[in-house]
DSSP file (Angstrom, degrees, kcal/mol; ACC not computed):
  #  RESIDUE AA STRUCTURE BP1 BP2  ACC     N-H-->O    O-->H-N    N-H-->O    O-->H-N    TCO  KAPPA ALPHA  PHI   PSI    X-CA   Y-CA   Z-CA
    1    1 A M              0   0    0      0, 0.0     2,-0.3     0, 0.0     0, 0.0   0.000 360.0 360.0 360.0 138.0   86.3 -127.0  222.4
    2    2 A R        -     0   0    0      2,-0.0     2,-0.3     0, 0.0     0, 0.0  -0.858 360.0-175.8-115.7 150.7   86.1 -130.6  223.8
    3    3 A Y        -     0   0    0     -2,-0.3     2,-0.5     2,-0.0     0, 0.0  -0.950  20.6-127.4-137.6 161.2   88.8 -132.9  224.9
    4    4 A T        -     0   0    0     -2,-0.3     2,-0.3     3,-0.0     5,-0.0  -0.934  15.1-140.9-115.3 132.9   88.8 -136.5  226.1
    5    5 A N    >   -     0   0    0     -2,-0.5     3,-1.9     1,-0.1     4,-0.4  -0.666  20.6-124.2 -86.9 143.0   90.4 -137.7  229.3
    6    6 A L  G >  S+     0   0    0     -2,-0.3     3,-1.5     1,-0.3    -1,-0.1   0.850 109.8  65.3 -54.4 -35.4   92.2 -141.1  229.2
    7    7 A D  G 3  S+     0   0    0      1,-0.3    -1,-0.3    -3,-0.0    -3,-0.0   0.706 101.6  49.6 -61.7 -19.5   90.0 -142.2  232.1
    8    8 A R  G <  S+     0   0    0     -3,-1.9    -1,-0.3     2,-0.1    -2,-0.2   0.472  87.1 104.4-100.4  -3.4   86.9 -142.0  229.9
    9    9 A L  S <  S-     0   0    0     -3,-1.5     2,-0.0    -4,-0.4    -3,-0.0  -0.522  76.1-109.0 -81.6 146.1   88.2 -144.0  226.9
   10   10 A P     >  -     0   0    0      0, 0.0     4,-2.2     0, 0.0     3,-0.4  -0.351  30.3-109.9 -69.2 155.2   87.1 -147.5  226.3
   11   11 A K  H  > S+     0   0    0      1,-0.2     4,-2.4     2,-0.2     5,-0.2   0.881 117.2  55.2 -52.8 -45.2   89.5 -150.4  227.0
   12   12 A K  H  > S+     0   0    0      1,-0.2     4,-2.2     2,-0.2    -1,-0.2   0.900 109.3  47.2 -58.5 -42.5   89.9 -151.2  223.2
   13   13 A T  H  > S+     0   0    0     -3,-0.4     4,-2.7     2,-0.2    -1,-0.2   0.895 110.1  52.9 -67.1 -40.2   90.8 -147.6  222.5
   14   14 A L  H  X S+     0   0    0     -4,-2.2     4,-2.5     2,-0.2    -2,-0.2   0.899 109.7  48.7 -61.9 -40.6   93.3 -147.5  225.3
   15   15 A I  H  X S+     0   0    0     -4,-2.4     4,-2.3     2,-0.2    -2,-0.2   0.922 111.6  49.3 -64.7 -44.2   95.0 -150.7  224.0
   16   16 A Q  H  X S+     0   0    0     -4,-2.2     4,-2.3    -5,-0.2    -2,-0.2   0.906 111.8  49.2 -61.5 -41.3   95.1 -149.2  220.5
   17   17 A L  H  X S+     0   0    0     -4,-2.7     4,-3.0     2,-0.2     5,-0.2   0.914 109.0  52.2 -63.8 -43.3   96.7 -146.0  221.9
   18   18 A A  H  X S+     0   0    0     -4,-2.5     4,-2.0     1,-0.2    -2,-0.2   0.923 112.6  45.3 -59.5 -44.4   99.3 -147.9  223.9
   19   19 A K  H  X S+     0   0    0     -4,-2.3     4,-2.4     2,-0.2    -1,-0.2   0.885 112.5  51.2 -67.2 -38.2  100.3 -149.8  220.7
   20   20 A M  H  X S+     0   0    0     -4,-2.3     4,-2.6     2,-0.2    -2,-0.2   0.918 110.0  49.1 -65.0 -42.9  100.4 -146.6  218.7
   21   21 A Y  H  X S+     0   0    0     -4,-3.0     4,-2.5     2,-0.2    -1,-0.2   0.880 109.9  52.6 -63.3 -36.9  102.6 -144.9  221.3
   22   22 A S  H  X S+     0   0    0     -4,-2.0     4,-2.7    -5,-0.2    -2,-0.2   0.926 109.9  47.6 -62.9 -44.8  104.8 -147.9  221.2
   23   23 A R  H  X S+     0   0    0     -4,-2.4     4,-2.8     2,-0.2    -2,-0.2   0.905 111.1  51.8 -63.1 -40.5  105.1 -147.7  217.4
   24   24 A N  H  X S+     0   0    0     -4,-2.6     4,-2.5     2,-0.2    -2,-0.2   0.928 110.7  47.8 -60.4 -44.2  105.8 -143.9  217.8
   25   25 A W  H  X S+     0   0    0     -4,-2.5     4,-2.5     1,-0.2    -2,-0.2   0.917 112.7  48.7 -62.7 -44.2  108.6 -144.7  220.3
   26   26 A Q  H  X S+     0   0    0     -4,-2.7     4,-3.0     1,-0.2    -2,-0.2   0.899 110.8  50.9 -63.2 -40.1  110.0 -147.4  218.0
   27   27 A S  H  X S+     0   0    0     -4,-2.8     4,-3.0     2,-0.2     5,-0.2   0.921 110.2  49.1 -63.8 -43.4  109.9 -145.0  215.0
   28   28 A L  H  X S+     0   0    0     -4,-2.5     4,-2.6     2,-0.2     5,-0.2   0.943 114.2  45.5 -60.0 -47.7  111.7 -142.3  217.0
   29   29 A D  H  X S+     0   0    0     -4,-2.5     4,-2.8     1,-0.2    -2,-0.2   0.920 115.2  47.1 -62.3 -45.0  114.4 -144.8  218.1
   30   30 A A  H  X S+     0   0    0     -4,-3.0     4,-2.9     2,-0.2    -2,-0.2   0.906 113.1  48.2 -65.4 -42.1  114.7 -146.2  214.5
   31   31 A N  H  X S+     0   0    0     -4,-3.0     4,-2.3    -5,-0.2    -2,-0.2   0.929 113.9  47.1 -64.3 -44.4  114.9 -142.7  212.9
   32   32 A W  H  X S+     0   0    0     -4,-2.6     4,-2.3    -5,-0.2     5,-0.2   0.951 114.8  46.2 -60.3 -50.0  117.5 -141.6  215.5
   33   33 A F  H  X S+     0   0    0     -4,-2.8     4,-3.0     1,-0.2     5,-0.2   0.925 112.2  51.4 -59.8 -45.8  119.6 -144.7  215.0
   34   34 A G  H  X S+     0   0    0     -4,-2.9     4,-2.7     1,-0.2    -1,-0.2   0.889 110.2  48.6 -60.0 -41.3  119.3 -144.5  211.2
   35   35 A L  H  X S+     0   0    0     -4,-2.3     4,-2.1     2,-0.2    -1,-0.2   0.909 113.4  46.3 -66.8 -41.8  120.5 -140.9  211.2
   36   36 A V  H  X>S+     0   0    0     -4,-2.3     4,-3.1     2,-0.2     5,-0.5   0.927 114.6  48.3 -65.6 -43.3  123.4 -141.6  213.4
   37   37 A E  H  X5S+     0   0    0     -4,-3.0     4,-1.9    -5,-0.2    -2,-0.2   0.920 112.4  49.0 -61.5 -44.0  124.3 -144.7  211.4
   38   38 A E  H  <5S+     0   0    0     -4,-2.7    -1,-0.2    -5,-0.2    -2,-0.2   0.880 121.9  33.5 -62.8 -39.8  124.0 -142.8  208.1
   39   39 A N  H  <5S+     0   0    0     -4,-2.1    -2,-0.2    -5,-0.2    -1,-0.2   0.767 137.3  15.8 -90.3 -27.6  126.2 -139.9  209.4
   40   40 A F  H  <5S-     0   0    0     -4,-3.1     4,-0.4    -5,-0.2    -3,-0.2   0.445 107.5-103.0-130.1  -3.4  128.7 -141.7  211.6
   41   41 A G     X< -     0   0    0     -4,-1.9     4,-2.2    -5,-0.5    -1,-0.2  -0.057  36.1 -76.2  98.2 160.3  128.5 -145.4  210.8
   42   42 A L  H  > S+     0   0    0      1,-0.2     4,-2.9     2,-0.2     5,-0.2   0.871 124.1  56.4 -62.7 -40.7  127.0 -148.5  212.4
   43   43 A E  H  > S+     0   0    0      1,-0.2     4,-2.2     2,-0.2    -1,-0.2   0.921 111.0  42.8 -61.6 -45.1  129.6 -148.9  215.1
   44   44 A T  H  > S+     0   0    0     -4,-0.4     4,-2.6     2,-0.2     5,-0.3   0.912 114.3  51.1 -67.2 -42.8  129.0 -145.4  216.5
   45   45 A A  H  X S+     0   0    0     -4,-2.2     4,-2.5     1,-0.2    -2,-0.2   0.926 112.0  47.1 -60.2 -44.1  125.2 -145.7  216.2
   46   46 A A  H  X S+     0   0    0     -4,-2.9     4,-2.2     2,-0.2    -1,-0.2   0.901 111.9  50.3 -65.0 -41.0  125.4 -149.0  218.1
   47   47 A R  H  X S+     0   0    0     -4,-2.2     4,-1.7    -5,-0.2    -2,-0.2   0.924 115.1  42.3 -63.9 -45.2  127.6 -147.6  220.8
   48   48 A L  H  X S+     0   0    0     -4,-2.6     4,-2.2     2,-0.2    -2,-0.2   0.882 113.1  53.0 -69.9 -38.4  125.4 -144.6  221.4
   49   49 A D  H  X S+     0   0    0     -4,-2.5     4,-2.8    -5,-0.3     5,-0.2   0.896 107.0  52.9 -63.2 -39.9  122.2 -146.6  221.2
   50   50 A L  H  X S+     0   0    0     -4,-2.2     4,-2.1     2,-0.2    -1,-0.2   0.923 108.1  50.5 -61.2 -44.4  123.6 -149.0  223.8
   51   51 A K  H  X S+     0   0    0     -4,-1.7     4,-1.1     1,-0.2    -1,-0.2   0.914 112.5  47.3 -59.9 -42.9  124.3 -146.1  226.2
   52   52 A S  H  X S+     0   0    0     -4,-2.2     4,-2.6     1,-0.2     3,-0.5   0.931 113.5  46.5 -64.9 -45.9  120.8 -144.8  225.7
   53   53 A W  H  X S+     0   0    0     -4,-2.8     4,-2.4     1,-0.2     5,-0.3   0.745 100.6  67.1 -72.9 -23.0  119.2 -148.2  226.3
   54   54 A E  H  X S+     0   0    0     -4,-2.1     4,-0.7    -5,-0.2    -1,-0.2   0.918 113.9  31.9 -58.8 -41.0  121.3 -148.8  229.4
   55   55 A R  H  X S+     0   0    0     -4,-1.1     4,-2.2    -3,-0.5    -2,-0.2   0.906 119.1  52.1 -80.6 -45.8  119.4 -146.0  231.0
   56   56 A Q  H  X S+     0   0    0     -4,-2.6     4,-2.9     1,-0.2     5,-0.3   0.873 104.7  55.7 -63.2 -39.4  116.1 -146.5  229.2
   57   57 A S  H  X S+     0   0    0     -4,-2.4     4,-2.2     1,-0.2    -1,-0.2   0.889 110.0  45.8 -63.4 -38.9  115.7 -150.2  230.1
   58   58 A V  H  X S+     0   0    0     -4,-0.7     4,-2.6    -5,-0.3     5,-0.2   0.934 113.6  49.4 -68.0 -46.4  116.1 -149.5  233.8
   59   59 A L  H  X S+     0   0    0     -4,-2.2     4,-2.3     1,-0.2    -2,-0.2   0.947 114.7  43.9 -56.9 -51.0  113.7 -146.6  233.7
   60   60 A E  H  X S+     0   0    0     -4,-2.9     4,-2.9     1,-0.2     5,-0.3   0.926 113.3  50.5 -62.6 -45.6  111.0 -148.6  231.8
   61   61 A A  H  X S+     0   0    0     -4,-2.2     4,-2.7    -5,-0.3    -1,-0.2   0.917 111.5  48.5 -61.4 -43.2  111.5 -151.7  234.0
   62   62 A E  H  X S+     0   0    0     -4,-2.6     4,-2.0     2,-0.2    -1,-0.2   0.916 113.8  46.7 -62.3 -42.8  111.1 -149.7  237.2
   63   63 A R  H  X S+     0   0    0     -4,-2.3     4,-2.7    -5,-0.2    -2,-0.2   0.915 114.0  46.8 -67.1 -43.1  108.0 -147.9  235.9
   64   64 A I  H  X S+     0   0    0     -4,-2.9     4,-2.7     1,-0.2     5,-0.2   0.931 111.2  52.1 -64.2 -45.2  106.4 -151.1  234.7
   65   65 A K  H  <>S+     0   0    0     -4,-2.7     5,-2.3    -5,-0.3     4,-0.5   0.905 112.8  45.9 -56.9 -43.0  107.2 -152.9  237.9
   66   66 A K  H ><5S+     0   0    0     -4,-2.0     3,-0.8     3,-0.2    -2,-0.2   0.942 113.5  46.9 -67.1 -48.7  105.6 -150.0  239.9
   67   67 A V  H 3<5S+     0   0    0     -4,-2.7    -2,-0.2     1,-0.3    -1,-0.2   0.898 118.4  41.4 -62.3 -40.9  102.4 -149.8  237.7
   68   68 A L  T 3<5S-     0   0    0     -4,-2.7    -1,-0.3    -5,-0.2    -2,-0.2   0.473 106.3-130.0 -86.2  -1.6  101.9 -153.5  237.7
   69   69 A Q  T < 5 +     0   0    0     -3,-0.8     2,-1.2    -4,-0.5    -3,-0.2   0.923  40.8 171.2  53.2  51.3  102.8 -153.7  241.4
   70   70 A L      < +     0   0    0     -5,-2.3    -1,-0.2     1,-0.2    -2,-0.1  -0.718  16.2 144.0 -93.4  86.9  105.2 -156.6  240.9
   71   71 A N        +     0   0    0     -2,-1.2    -1,-0.2    -3,-0.1    -2,-0.1   0.508  53.7  71.3-104.0  -6.7  106.9 -156.8  244.3
   72   72 A K  S    S-     0   0    0      1,-0.2    -1,-0.1    -3,-0.2     2,-0.1   0.676  80.8-156.1 -87.1 -16.8  107.4 -160.6  244.6
   73   73 A G        +     0   0    0      1,-0.1     4,-0.5    -3,-0.1    -1,-0.2  -0.438  33.5 133.5  75.3-152.7  110.2 -160.9  242.0
   74   74 A G  S  > S-     0   0    0      1,-0.1     4,-1.5     2,-0.1     3,-0.3   0.041  73.7 -79.1  86.3 160.3  110.8 -164.3  240.4
   75   75 A L  H  > S+     0   0    0     26,-0.6     4,-2.4     1,-0.2     5,-0.2   0.813 127.0  61.8 -68.1 -30.0  111.3 -165.1  236.7
   76   76 A S  H  > S+     0   0    0      1,-0.2     4,-1.9     2,-0.2    -1,-0.2   0.880 104.4  49.2 -64.6 -35.3  107.6 -164.8  235.9
   77   77 A S  H  > S+     0   0    0     -4,-0.5     4,-2.5    -3,-0.3    -1,-0.2   0.871 108.3  53.6 -69.1 -36.2  107.7 -161.2  237.0
   78   78 A V  H  X S+     0   0    0     -4,-1.5     4,-2.6     1,-0.2    -2,-0.2   0.934 109.9  47.7 -61.0 -45.4  110.8 -160.6  234.8
   79   79 A L  H  X S+     0   0    0     -4,-2.4     4,-2.2     2,-0.2    -2,-0.2   0.871 109.9  53.4 -64.1 -37.0  108.8 -162.0  231.8
   80   80 A T  H  X S+     0   0    0     -4,-1.9     4,-1.0     2,-0.2    -2,-0.2   0.950 111.2  44.6 -62.7 -48.8  105.8 -159.8  232.7
   81   81 A V  H >< S+     0   0    0     -4,-2.5     3,-0.9     1,-0.2     4,-0.4   0.928 112.2  52.8 -62.0 -43.8  107.9 -156.7  232.7
   82   82 A L  H >< S+     0   0    0     -4,-2.6     3,-1.2     1,-0.2    -1,-0.2   0.890 104.8  56.6 -57.0 -40.0  109.7 -157.8  229.5
   83   83 A S  H 3< S+     0   0    0     -4,-2.2    -1,-0.2     1,-0.2    -2,-0.2   0.765 110.0  45.0 -63.6 -25.9  106.2 -158.3  227.9
   84   84 A F  T << S+     0   0    0     -4,-1.0    -1,-0.2    -3,-0.9    -2,-0.2   0.328  78.4 126.6-105.1   7.6  105.3 -154.7  228.6
   85   85 A M  S X> S-     0   0    0     -3,-1.2     3,-1.6    -4,-0.4     4,-1.1  -0.369  72.6-113.9 -61.8 147.1  108.5 -152.9  227.5
   86   86 A S  T 34 S+     0   0    0      1,-0.3     3,-0.5     2,-0.2     4,-0.4   0.851 116.1  48.0 -54.9 -40.0  107.7 -150.1  225.0
   87   87 A W  T 34 S+     0   0    0      1,-0.2     4,-0.4     2,-0.1    -1,-0.3   0.650 107.6  58.2 -76.7 -13.9  109.5 -151.9  222.1
   88   88 A Q  T <4 S+     0   0    0     -3,-1.6    -1,-0.2     1,-0.2    -2,-0.2   0.712  85.2  77.1 -88.2 -21.7  107.8 -155.2  222.9
   89   89 A L  S  < S+     0   0    0     -4,-1.1    -1,-0.2    -3,-0.5    -2,-0.1   0.780 112.2  20.3 -65.0 -27.4  104.2 -154.0  222.5
   90   90 A T  S    S+     0   0    0     -4,-0.4    -1,-0.2    -3,-0.2    -2,-0.2   0.418 108.2  90.0-120.9  -0.6  104.2 -154.0  218.7
   91   91 A S  S    S-     0   0    0     -4,-0.4     2,-0.2     1,-0.1    20,-0.1  -0.519  96.5 -78.9 -89.3 161.8  107.2 -156.3  218.0
   92   92 A P        -     0   0    0      0, 0.0    20,-0.1     0, 0.0    -1,-0.1  -0.449  57.8-122.0 -59.1 128.8  106.9 -160.1  217.6
   93   93 A L        -     0   0    0     -2,-0.2    17,-0.2     1,-0.1   -10,-0.0  -0.347  24.2-103.4 -75.3 153.4  106.6 -161.4  221.1
   94   94 A F        -     0   0    0     14,-0.1     2,-0.4    15,-0.1    14,-0.2  -0.288  30.0-136.6 -68.9 159.7  109.1 -163.9  222.5
   95   95 A E  E     -A  107   0A   0     12,-3.2    12,-2.4    -2,-0.0     2,-0.4  -0.938  13.2-127.6-118.8 145.2  108.1 -167.6  222.8
   96   96 A L  E     +A  106   0A   0     -2,-0.4    10,-0.2    10,-0.2     3,-0.1  -0.782  27.4 171.2 -95.7 132.9  108.9 -169.7  225.8
   97   97 A E  E    S+     0   0A   0      8,-3.4     2,-0.4    -2,-0.4     9,-0.2   0.749  80.0  18.7-101.6 -40.8  110.7 -173.1  225.4
   98   98 A I  E     +A  105   0A   0      7,-1.4     7,-2.1     2,-0.1    -1,-0.4  -1.000  65.8 176.3-132.3 132.1  111.3 -173.8  229.1
   99   99 A D  E     +A  104   0A   0     -2,-0.4     5,-0.2     5,-0.2    -3,-0.0  -0.755  20.7 138.1-142.6  91.1  109.4 -172.0  231.9
  100  100 A T        -     0   0    0      3,-2.9     3,-0.2    -2,-0.3   -25,-0.1  -0.821  65.5-102.9-123.0 166.6  110.1 -173.1  235.4
  101  101 A P  S    S+     0   0    0      0, 0.0   -26,-0.6     0, 0.0   -25,-0.1   0.780 122.5  36.2 -61.0 -24.2  110.4 -171.0  238.5
  102  102 A E  S    S+     0   0    0      1,-0.2    68,-1.8    67,-0.1     2,-0.3   0.612 123.6  30.7-103.6 -15.2  114.3 -171.5  238.4
  103  103 A R  E     - B   0 169A   0     -3,-0.2    -3,-2.9    66,-0.2     2,-0.4  -0.982  53.3-179.8-152.4 133.7  114.9 -171.4  234.6
  104  104 A V  E     -AB  99 168A   0     64,-2.9    64,-3.0    -2,-0.3     2,-0.5  -0.999   6.0-168.8-130.7 133.5  113.4 -169.9  231.5
  105  105 A V  E     +AB  98 167A   0     -7,-2.1    -8,-3.4    -2,-0.4    -7,-1.4  -0.991  18.8 172.6-119.0 123.6  114.5 -170.3  228.0
  106  106 A L  E     -AB  96 166A   0     60,-2.4    60,-3.0    -2,-0.5     2,-0.3  -0.913  10.4-171.4-128.6 156.1  112.9 -167.9  225.5
  107  107 A H  E     -AB  95 165A   0    -12,-2.4   -12,-3.2    -2,-0.3    58,-0.2  -0.975  23.4-130.3-143.1 159.3  113.4 -167.0  221.9
  108  108 A Y  E     - B   0 164A   0     56,-2.2    55,-3.4    -2,-0.3    56,-0.9  -0.943  13.2-166.7-108.2 111.3  112.3 -164.5  219.4
  109  109 A P  S    S+     0   0    0      0, 0.0     2,-0.3     0, 0.0    -1,-0.1   0.821  77.9  21.2 -68.4 -28.0  111.1 -166.3  216.2
  110  110 A R        -     0   0    0    -17,-0.2     2,-0.4    -3,-0.1    54,-0.1  -0.916  66.4-150.6-134.5 160.8  111.1 -162.9  214.3
  111  111 A C     >  -     0   0    0     -2,-0.3     4,-2.5     1,-0.1     5,-0.2  -0.938   3.2-161.5-137.3 113.8  112.8 -159.6  214.8
  112  112 A A  H  > S+     0   0    0     -2,-0.4     4,-2.3     1,-0.2     5,-0.2   0.869  93.3  54.4 -61.0 -38.4  111.1 -156.4  213.5
  113  113 A V  H  > S+     0   0    0      1,-0.2     4,-2.4     2,-0.2    -1,-0.2   0.945 112.8  41.3 -62.1 -48.3  114.4 -154.4  213.6
  114  114 A H  H  > S+     0   0    0      2,-0.2     4,-2.6     1,-0.2    -2,-0.2   0.848 112.0  54.9 -72.1 -32.6  116.2 -156.9  211.5
  115  115 A E  H  X S+     0   0    0     -4,-2.5     4,-2.0     2,-0.2    -1,-0.2   0.916 111.4  45.9 -63.1 -41.5  113.3 -157.4  209.1
  116  116 A S  H  X S+     0   0    0     -4,-2.3     4,-1.5     2,-0.2    -2,-0.2   0.919 113.1  48.8 -66.4 -44.6  113.3 -153.6  208.6
  117  117 A R  H  <>S+     0   0    0     -4,-2.4     5,-2.9     1,-0.2     4,-0.3   0.903 110.4  52.3 -62.1 -40.4  117.0 -153.5  208.1
  118  118 A N  H ><5S+     0   0    0     -4,-2.6     3,-1.4     1,-0.2    -1,-0.2   0.911 106.5  52.4 -62.8 -43.1  116.8 -156.3  205.6
  119  119 A K  H 3<5S+     0   0    0     -4,-2.0    -1,-0.2     1,-0.3    -2,-0.2   0.829 110.8  48.7 -61.0 -32.3  114.1 -154.6  203.6
  120  120 A K  T 3<5S-     0   0    0     -4,-1.5    -1,-0.3    -5,-0.1    -2,-0.2   0.411 116.8-114.5 -89.2   1.6  116.4 -151.5  203.4
  121  121 A G  T < 5 +     0   0    0     -3,-1.4    -3,-0.2    -4,-0.3    -2,-0.1   0.728  67.1 145.7  73.7  21.7  119.4 -153.6  202.3
  122  122 A K      < -     0   0    0     -5,-2.9    -1,-0.2    -6,-0.2     3,-0.1  -0.574  52.7-100.5 -90.6 155.7  121.3 -152.8  205.5
  123  123 A P        -     0   0    0      0, 0.0    -1,-0.1     0, 0.0     2,-0.1  -0.261  50.1 -80.2 -70.4 161.8  123.6 -155.3  207.2
  124  124 A V        -     0   0    0      1,-0.1   -10,-0.0    -7,-0.0     0, 0.0  -0.367  46.3-122.0 -60.2 136.4  122.5 -157.3  210.2
  125  125 A F        -     0   0    0     -3,-0.1     2,-1.9     1,-0.1    -1,-0.1  -0.729  16.2-131.1 -82.6 123.6  122.7 -155.3  213.4
  126  126 A P        +     0   0    0      0, 0.0     3,-0.4     0, 0.0     4,-0.3  -0.534  43.1 162.4 -76.8  85.3  125.1 -157.0  215.9
  127  127 A C     >  +     0   0    0     -2,-1.9     4,-3.2     1,-0.2     5,-0.3   0.352  36.4 102.9 -94.0   5.4  122.6 -156.8  218.8
  128  128 A K  H  > S+     0   0    0     26,-2.2     4,-2.5     1,-0.2     5,-0.2   0.925  87.1  43.6 -56.7 -48.2  124.0 -159.3  221.3
  129  129 A T  H  > S+     0   0    0     -3,-0.4     4,-2.2     2,-0.2    -1,-0.2   0.914 116.0  49.2 -62.9 -42.8  125.5 -156.7  223.6
  130  130 A M  H  > S+     0   0    0     -4,-0.3     4,-2.6     2,-0.2    -2,-0.2   0.954 114.7  42.5 -61.2 -52.3  122.4 -154.5  223.3
  131  131 A K  H  X S+     0   0    0     -4,-3.2     4,-2.8     1,-0.2     5,-0.3   0.867 112.3  54.0 -68.0 -36.3  120.0 -157.3  224.1
  132  132 A T  H  X S+     0   0    0     -4,-2.5     4,-2.5    -5,-0.3    -1,-0.2   0.927 111.1  46.8 -61.3 -43.8  122.2 -158.7  226.9
  133  133 A T  H  X S+     0   0    0     -4,-2.2     4,-2.6    -5,-0.2     5,-0.2   0.929 113.3  48.6 -62.7 -46.9  122.2 -155.3  228.5
  134  134 A L  H  X S+     0   0    0     -4,-2.6     4,-2.6     2,-0.2     5,-0.2   0.960 115.5  42.3 -58.2 -53.8  118.5 -154.8  228.1
  135  135 A L  H  X S+     0   0    0     -4,-2.8     4,-2.7     1,-0.2    -1,-0.2   0.888 114.7  50.6 -64.5 -40.0  117.6 -158.2  229.5
  136  136 A T  H  X S+     0   0    0     -4,-2.5     4,-2.6    -5,-0.3    -1,-0.2   0.913 112.1  47.4 -64.2 -42.7  120.1 -158.0  232.3
  137  137 A N  H  X S+     0   0    0     -4,-2.6     4,-2.1    -5,-0.2    -2,-0.2   0.923 113.3  47.5 -64.8 -44.4  118.9 -154.5  233.4
  138  138 A I  H  X S+     0   0    0     -4,-2.6     4,-2.0    -5,-0.2     5,-0.3   0.948 114.5  47.0 -60.9 -48.2  115.2 -155.6  233.3
  139  139 A A  H  X S+     0   0    0     -4,-2.7     4,-3.7     1,-0.2     7,-0.3   0.911 110.7  52.1 -60.5 -43.8  116.0 -158.8  235.3
  140  140 A R  H  < S+     0   0    0     -4,-2.6    -1,-0.2     1,-0.2    -2,-0.2   0.880 110.5  48.1 -62.4 -39.3  118.1 -156.8  237.8
  141  141 A V  H  < S+     0   0    0     -4,-2.1    -1,-0.2    -5,-0.2    -2,-0.2   0.900 124.1  30.5 -66.9 -40.7  115.3 -154.3  238.5
  142  142 A V  H  < S+     0   0    0     -4,-2.0    -2,-0.2     1,-0.2    -3,-0.2   0.873 137.3  11.8 -89.8 -40.7  112.7 -157.0  238.9
  143  143 A E    ><  -     0   0    0     -4,-3.7     3,-2.5    -5,-0.3    -1,-0.2  -0.791  58.7-166.1-145.2  93.7  114.6 -160.0  240.4
  144  144 A P  T 3  S+     0   0    0      0, 0.0    -4,-0.1     0, 0.0    -1,-0.1   0.700  89.4  60.4 -57.7 -21.0  118.1 -159.3  241.6
  145  145 A R  T 3  S+     0   0    0     -6,-0.1    26,-3.0     2,-0.0     2,-0.2   0.558  83.0 109.3 -81.9  -7.1  118.9 -163.1  241.8
  146  146 A A  E <   -C  170   0A   0     -3,-2.5     2,-0.4    -7,-0.3    24,-0.2  -0.446  50.8-163.0 -75.7 141.0  118.2 -163.5  238.0
  147  147 A A  E     -C  169   0A   0     22,-2.8    22,-2.2    -2,-0.2     2,-0.4  -0.959   6.2-149.4-120.5 142.1  121.1 -164.2  235.6
  148  148 A V  E     -C  168   0A   0     -2,-0.4     2,-0.4    20,-0.2    20,-0.2  -0.928  13.6-177.5-114.6 134.1  120.8 -163.7  231.9
  149  149 A R  E     -C  167   0A   0     18,-2.8    18,-2.8    -2,-0.4     2,-0.5  -0.996  22.2-134.6-132.5 130.1  122.8 -165.8  229.4
  150  150 A C  E     +C  166   0A   0     -2,-0.4    16,-0.2    16,-0.2     3,-0.1  -0.700  20.1 178.9 -80.7 126.9  122.7 -165.4  225.6
  151  151 A I  E    S-     0   0A   0     14,-2.4     2,-0.3    -2,-0.5    15,-0.2   0.812  74.2 -13.3 -90.2 -41.4  122.4 -168.7  223.8
  152  152 A S  E    S+C  165   0A   0     13,-1.9    13,-2.9     4,-0.1    -1,-0.3  -0.902  71.5 142.9-164.2 133.4  122.4 -167.1  220.3
  153  153 A C    >   -     0   0    0     -2,-0.3     3,-2.6    11,-0.2    11,-0.1  -0.915  50.5 -48.0-167.4 142.9  122.1 -163.6  219.0
  154  154 A P  T 3  S+     0   0    0      0, 0.0   -26,-2.2     0, 0.0    -2,-0.0  -0.283 120.4  43.4 -53.3 135.2  123.7 -161.6  216.1
  155  155 A P  T 3  S+     0   0    0      0, 0.0   -31,-0.0     0, 0.0    -3,-0.0  -0.941 102.5  92.7 -88.6  11.1  126.5 -161.4  215.3
  156  156 A D  S <  S-     0   0    0     -3,-2.6     3,-0.1     1,-0.1    -4,-0.1  -0.267  99.3 -81.8 -57.6 154.3  126.3 -165.1  216.1
  157  157 A P        -     0   0    0      0, 0.0    -1,-0.1     0, 0.0    -4,-0.1  -0.296  60.1 -94.4 -56.3 144.2  125.6 -167.2  213.0
  158  158 A P        -     0   0    0      0, 0.0     2,-0.3     0, 0.0     5,-0.1  -0.265  35.3-139.9 -64.6 147.2  121.9 -167.3  212.2
  159  159 A R        -     0   0    0      3,-0.7    -7,-0.0     4,-0.2    -3,-0.0  -0.715   7.8-138.4-100.5 156.0  119.7 -170.1  213.5
  160  160 A K  S    S+     0   0    0     -2,-0.3    -1,-0.1     1,-0.1     3,-0.1   0.788  99.7  49.5 -82.3 -28.6  116.9 -171.7  211.5
  161  161 A D  S    S-     0   0    0      1,-0.1     2,-0.3     2,-0.0    -1,-0.1   0.657 121.8  -6.5 -89.7 -16.2  114.5 -171.9  214.4
  162  162 A C        -     0   0    0      1,-0.1    -3,-0.7     3,-0.0    -1,-0.1  -0.986  56.9-116.2-167.0 170.2  114.7 -168.4  215.8
  163  163 A W  S    S-     0   0    0    -55,-3.4     2,-0.3     1,-0.3    -4,-0.2   0.902  96.2  -6.4 -83.5 -46.5  116.4 -165.0  215.6
  164  164 A C  E     -B  108   0A   0    -56,-0.9   -56,-2.2   -11,-0.1     2,-0.4  -0.986  62.0-154.4-148.5 157.7  117.8 -165.0  219.1
  165  165 A K  E     -BC 107 152A   0    -13,-2.9   -14,-2.4    -2,-0.3   -13,-1.9  -0.996  11.6-174.7-140.1 139.9  117.6 -167.2  222.1
  166  166 A W  E     -BC 106 150A   0    -60,-3.0   -60,-2.4    -2,-0.4     2,-0.4  -0.952  14.0-150.1-137.5 149.4  118.1 -166.4  225.8
  167  167 A E  E     -BC 105 149A   0    -18,-2.8   -18,-2.8    -2,-0.3     2,-0.4  -0.983   9.2-170.1-121.0 133.4  118.3 -168.2  229.2
  168  168 A L  E     +BC 104 148A   0    -64,-3.0   -64,-2.9    -2,-0.4     2,-0.3  -0.986  14.3 172.2-118.8 130.9  117.2 -166.7  232.5
  169  169 A T  E     -BC 103 147A   0    -22,-2.2   -22,-2.8    -2,-0.4     2,-0.5  -0.920  32.8-116.5-133.4 160.7  118.0 -168.5  235.7
  170  170 A L  E       C   0 146A   0    -68,-1.8   -24,-0.2    -2,-0.3   -25,-0.0  -0.862 360.0 360.0 -96.1 130.8  117.8 -167.8  239.4
  171  171 A R              0   0    0    -26,-3.0   -25,-0.1    -2,-0.5    -1,-0.1   0.450 360.0 360.0 -81.3 360.0  121.1 -167.7  241.2
């Protein structure tokens, strides 16, 4: 019997595996959330999901920061960690509107979670609290001086130019 060690795989295969693992993680999270929502309602599912992501976001950010050796901080390091979060690897990536050392404004033109919910005829997920928690935790792990402000995110009225919009600044 033969097996392959990760160290021996070509870069292209490693990237494909990372994206596949990200999709697997997203599927697990979506299936869990869907089952809780189906059995206990959206409010309970959102509350429990928030508790889970409060912990998971810190764990992931710390691990990514360590692997990428991001010890200098700054908003660019926050964006780097955000780019490598498990849910970000296969989701539509954020776009930058303003990118300076002291201020970043980013938005998500699309949202895979909401696109999936829409296809299933489910209501919009009020994700402002969730996303604020995620971004704040990531920022705090990477750059303690960073502040996160939501410009727009559901349950806010939908925007035409993007799904949600965020500002990160240095205090």
